[in-house]
C-alpha positions in Angstrom: 15.8 -9.4 -13.8 13.7 -9.5 -10.7 12.3 -12.8 -9.4 9.3 -13.0 -7.2 8.7 -15.8 -4.8 5.2 -16.9 -4.2 4.7 -18.6 -0.9 1.7 -20.8 -0.5 -0.1 -21.4 2.8 1.4 -24.3 4.7 -0.6 -27.5 4.4 -2.6 -28.5 7.4 -1.1 -31.7 8.5 -3.1 -33.3 11.2 -0.7 -35.6 13.1 -2.8 -38.2 15.0 0.2 -39.8 16.7 0.2 -39.3 20.4 1.7 -40.7 23.6 -0.1 -42.7 26.2 -1.4 -39.7 28.1 -2.8 -38.2 24.9 -4.4 -41.5 23.9 -6.2 -41.6 27.3 -7.5 -38.0 27.0 -8.1 -38.0 23.3 -11.9 -38.6 23.4 -11.8 -42.0 21.9 -13.0 -43.5 25.2 -16.3 -42.4 26.8 -16.0 -39.5 29.3 -15.4 -40.8 32.8 -14.6 -44.3 31.5 -11.1 -43.8 30.2 -8.8 -46.7 30.9 -5.9 -46.1 33.3 -2.4 -45.6 32.1 -1.6 -49.0 33.6 -4.3 -50.7 31.6 -3.2 -49.0 28.3 0.4 -50.2 29.0 -0.9 -53.7 29.7 -2.9 -53.7 26.4 0.3 -52.5 24.6 2.4 -55.2 26.1 -0.2 -57.9 25.2 -0.5 -56.3 21.7 -4.3 -55.8 22.1 -4.0 -52.3 20.7 -1.8 -51.1 17.8 1.2 -49.0 18.5 4.4 -47.6 16.9 7.7 -47.8 18.6 10.4 -45.2 17.7 13.5 -45.9 19.7 12.3 -46.4 23.2 9.3 -44.1 22.7 5.8 -45.6 22.1 3.3 -43.7 20.0 -0.3 -44.4 19.2 -2.2 -43.5 16.0 -5.6 -42.2 17.2 -7.4 -43.2 13.9 -5.9 -46.7 14.0 -6.8 -47.2 17.7 -10.4 -46.0 17.0 -10.8 -48.4 14.1 -9.3 -51.2 16.0 -11.6 -50.7 19.0 -14.7 -50.6 16.7 -13.8 -53.8 14.9 -11.8 -56.1 17.1 -12.3 -55.2 20.8 -16.0 -56.0 21.0 -17.0 -58.0 24.1 -19.4 -60.8 23.2 -22.7 -60.9 25.1 -23.2 -63.5 27.7 -25.5 -66.4 27.0 
């Protein structure tokens, strides 16, 4: 008896987790107005942006950051 194995195409898993450099250059921020690495680390330390820590590595979910910026990091207009 001969068995045949049917392989399916691998699923396209889009991993949106990135490090701090990838976050800065991801296109979430306007071109030419990206925050510095120091600013992003400060925001992480102050918990102003969401992050995930695995061991001593810190990763950022691009979709989570984009949603957070749109909803929570709006600067109120001056009166």
